[in-house]
N, C-alpha and C positions, 0 to 999 in steps of 0.2 A: 267230318266222317274221316276213321282210319279202316287202313288194310291191315288184315292179320300180319302181313306183313313189318308193320307197322309195331305191332305188339312184341313182334320175336326180334327185329332186328334189337327191340328194348335190354327183352332179356339178357340178348347174347352178349349185347356192354359191359350185363351184369355178368355175366356166367359165359366166360367164351368157351365157345366148341374146343377150343385146344386143348383146355383145361379138364375135358372130359378123360378118363381111362382108356386105353387102348381097348378093355375089350366092349367097350360097353358102344351106346346106340341112341345119341341124344340126337334131338333139332325134329324138322319138323317128316312126319311120319305118313302121315295121308293128307292131303287137304291143298287147295289154291294158296297160296301166303296170297293171294295180289285181289283177292277178293275184298271185301267189304267186312267189318267184326262189327256180327249182331248182337254177340252176347260172351261169354265168357265162364268154363265151369271149370273148377278148379277140381282135381284129383290126388292122390296118392297110385293110386292102381286105376287102371282104364281095365273093367268090365263092360259087357256089353249093357248093363243097367245105368250106368253112365252115360253114354252112347243116347239111351233112349231118352236119361234123363234132359240129355243136349236138345234132344230135338221135342220134346213136350216143352221145352221154353222157346224156343224157335232161337238158340244160341250154336253158329256157326263154328266155335274153337275150343278142343280142349286142351288145357293145357294139365299135363301130368305129370312128377315126381320121377315115376317109373317108368320105363320102354316097355311098351306091346311087346313091341316087335324086337328081339333078340339071336334068333340063330335065323338062317338064309330061310324065307319064303320062296316054295318051289312051285305051289300050286295054292290056290284061292277058288276052292269051291264051296265053302261051307262047315269044312268037315271039322274044325274046333274052334275056338275062342276069339282067336286069331284074326283067324279066317274071318270069321262073321260077323266079327268089330269091322276087318278092313271094306266087307260089302255091304253093310251098314252105313257105315258112314261117307263113303263116294255116293252112296244112292240119297243122300240128303247132304251133302255139303259140305261136311265137316270136317276142320282141319283139326288133327289132333299131333299134340308139340310136346316133345318130353325134355325134360331140364333136369339128369340125373348127375352121374358123379361129377359134370362144372358146377355145379352147385354143389354138393360136398364140398371140392373142392377149394371154394373162398371162404375168406373169414366174415361175412355173413349169411354164411347159407345155411345148411341143415346142424353144423357142429355145432355153428355157433353161436344157433337159436336157441339150440338145447342148452347149452352155457348160459345162456341168459334166462331161460327158463327157470335154470338150478341158485339162477343171482350169482354164480361165480366172479370173483374180480382177476385184474391181473391175468387176463388171461391170450394167448397166441397158438399159431398152429400148433398142433404138434409134432407132427413131419414134415417139413417143409419139403416142396419139388426144388430139382436142379432141372437143369437141359432148359427154364423157359424165356431163357434170357439172350440177347446178342447184343453187342455196341456198336454202336456205328461214329467211325472216324471219317473226317471228312476235312476237305481243307477250304476258308473262304479268306478274300481279299479283308485287310480290315474293318471297311468301309461300310463291307454288306454283314456281318458277323450277328448283330441284334437281326439283321431283316430272316438270315437263315433260321436264329434260335427261335422267334418266335413261331414262324411255319412251322417248324419240327414237331415243339412241344404242341402244336394246334393239334398233332394226332394223338396225344396220351403218352407218348416216348418222355424221358428225361424224369418218371417216381420212381421215387427209393422210399419205400416205407409212409411214416406222412408228409415228405418234402416230396415237390414237384416242380417242373423245371430245373432239374439239376446238369450239369451239363462242366466242365471241365475246360479248359485255355489255352492254348497258349501260344507265341507269337512265334514265326523263322519267317524264311523266305523261301519263297513258291520260284523254280523255276521250268517252261517250256518253251520251247518254239512254234509255231502256228507255221501248218505247210498253205499249198497254197487253193484249195478247197473249205479251209478255216474260216470261220468267221469270228474271229476271237473279243470278247469285250474285251479286252486288253492288249495290245502290242498289235504289230505285225506282221503280214504274210512272209516265214525266213528268214526271220531275226528272233533269236532267244532273246527272252524277257524274265526280268526279273521283279518279282511283288512282294511286298510285305502281307503274309498273311497268317492267320489264326488255324492252327489246331483246333479239332471242336472235338474230344469224344459225348458219349449221348447213349445212354440207356434203355432198353425199349425192351419190351413184351414180343417174344417171335412172332406170334398172329397178328402185329399190326404193323409187321415189316411191308409190306406192297406199298402200305400209306404212308409210311418213315421214308420209302424210297419215292415217291410218288413228290414229297413235300419238298424232298430233297429238289429234287430237279425244279420243280417250279419258283421256288426262294433260291437260288441259288443264281450269280448273275454270269457262271462260264456255262458256255455251250458243251462245255462235257466234265459236269465237277468230277474230282478224281476223290474216292471215298473208298474205306474197309467197315464189310461187317464180319466182325467179332464172333461168333459165340463162345456163349461163357457156361461155364459148372455150378457159379455162386447158386445158392439155394435161396427162392423165391420166398420169403417169409412171410409174404402175404395170399402164398397159393400152398393146399395140399391137405393133408390126411390129416382129419384129428384134430381136438383142441385141447390146451391143456388151462386150469386157471386155478385158483385158493377159493375156498369157503370163508364167509366173515370169520367166521369161527369154527374151531375143530370142534369134532362130532364123534362120540365114539360110533361105532360099526352098526348095533342096532340102533341108537338114533338115525343114522343117516341111511338106512334101509327106508326105517317108518320118514325119511325125509323126501326121497325121492319117490319113494311111491305116491305122497300125496302130492308135491309136486309135476310129481307125470300122470297123473291119474293109471296106475299103474295094476292086473290084478294079481300078479304074480315076478317075483325077480329068483331068480336061478346067480348061486351065488356061492363063491369059494368058500368052504367053511376054515381054510388053517389061518389064515389074516387074521390075526386078532390085534392089531393097532390101533389109531386115533387115524379119526380123516379131514384131513387139511387140504390138501393140494387131491384134484381133479381132474383126471382127463377121462377123456369121452370120443365117441365118433356115433354119429348116427346110421344103423345101420350094419349092415357086417364089416366087424370093427376086430378080431381076434389077430389081425397079424400085425396090427400097433403095439402088442403087449410087451415085446421087446423094449420100442420108441416109449410105452407110458411105465416099465421102468427106469428107465434112463433118464429120466425127467423127476426121476424122485420122486413120480404119485403115488399116492394112497391107496388108489383106485381108477381101475378104468370100467367104464361106462357104455357097453355097444353088445351087439346084439351076435346071434348066429354062430356063439363059442360052442368046437363040438367037446364030446366029452371028453376027449386024451388032452388035448388042450388046457383046457381048468388045471390038469396038474403042473400044468409048465407056471404055471404062477407063485407055485407053490409058497410059502406063509411071505415072500414080500410083497405083495402085493394082492387086494381084494378084485375078484372081478365079481361085475354083475349083468347080464345078462337080462335083458329089461325086454328082446323080443323084437325083431326089426322094425314090423310094423307102428309099434308101440316108440321108439327112438326116431320116428320120422314123422310122424302125422301131423307133429306140430306144422312141420313144411308145408300141409295147404295153407295155412294162417298165415304165412312168410310171404308166397306167393302171393295171394289175393291182397296183401299191403303192397306188396311192390306193385304190382298191379294198379290201382286204385288209388294211388298216389300219384301214378304219371298220367292216367285215364282216368281223369273221373268221370269222361261221358260215357265209358261202355260199362253196360252191367257185367260186375262182376260176380259169381256167386260160387258158394263153396256148396260142394259135390254133399247133396243130405247120402248119398250108398254108405253100406259098411263094406269095405272093400279087403278087409282082413281075410285070409282066407282060413285062419288056425283059431281052433275054438278054443274056451278052457273048461276042464268040468270040474263042478267043486262038489265034497259029498254035502 
């Protein structure tokens, strides 16, 4: 039997909460994470009908892409759909978990799956984030170097791109003099000591800092290890906004519009008319991605596929790039499939279903 917290912990290993945008509200929004999970309903948006669906199935966890609580809730009286969802979820012991921009910002997330749907090759993050990495520098006797390295690597530190257990080591001489209160591994009180030590440098993501420090103390032979934590401004190429890749073959604009309409089951596309070139390199961002226009142009992409473009922002594309606004819901609906696959692969003995409720609040009128 798995607790709801087991599923949450796994999701947060894949998409750490530290990767969400500042404005976001990811994580457990309602419910008790310690209760046994009876089943999961996966949805894009939480509306009252989705909660009713979970109740009817006897499932007590809803995993949604969009958080239904964004602004502060000062009263819970049932006066709007947010308050009614909270009341009903609590009454029926249903937990609601949101995995939003933290899922957007990972390689295998929302934009990554959209790229997969289009069959893009040579893909990478369009706008990698910086300020998410730090470096540990510490000093350890040469006799204990491997023990310490393996302990720190076990936390997930030392990963760079497709490489793991990355570190830099250089040998030098460490010196210290223990006082009478010390309990040194090497040396005696009030006597200066010199030890052949290795200086070790290891990069780690900031959200793992506590685990890294615990591992350092657990596997270092010294009573008081010396270490530095250095914030880095390097861009993390595995975390960021949007994706960019290439089509197998170039297409005309008209063929490309027909191609994405079929691949993504689109009802309509808003697109810029000025661009007249062929399409080979594709930038995309599930959800609201107009802020990535300059990044897409800088990457030499021929098209930016996203949603929520404002009228005047279309002008900024000029004839340099084709902008395709396919709709917010339409650009992210595949996220349900992504989350279901992630959960069923790990928790084969828990029922995980896609919500059958259509949650798009926007309709399209056809003549």
